[in-house]
C-alpha positions, 0 to 999 in steps of 0.5 A, a space after each residue: 367688427 370684422 369684415 364678415 360681420 359687417 358684411 352679415 349685418 348689411 345683408 340682413 339690413 337688406 333683407 329686412 328693408 321695407 323699400 319705402 322712401 325713407 327706408 332706414 335699414 337701406 340707409 344704414 346699409 348704405 353707410 355701413 358698406 361705404 368704402 373711403 379709398 382710391 376708385 381705381 381700388 375701391 372699384 374692384 372689390 365686392 364691397 364696393 359693388 355692394 355699396 354702389 348697388 345699395 346707394 343706387 337703391 337708396 337714391 331710386 326709393 327717395 326718387 320714388 322710381 316705379 315699383 318694378 325698378 325698386 324691386 330690381 334694384 333690391 335684388 341686386 343689392 342682395 346679390 352683390 351684398 351676398 357676394 361681398 360676404 361670401 368673398 369675405 368668408 373665404 378670405 377671412 383667416 381660418 
């Protein structure tokens, strides 16, 4: 799967999430966006930023944080997943 297709799938999963405690869409988005790289390299990538935001959202859901906190975390995860998708589209060979 290309990086663009992967980023697009993660963004769609986030958009379809129900923000339930055991939201499978959020869990799958976290799994798909995970980056296995040294912290210094991973920390500089849009994919890692999206993964971190999604993983934080997943943890907030499991910990039953308040609704406003979950909504803000979800919006931030959507924003960063969108930035990841845009960055991969911009860097993909034509």
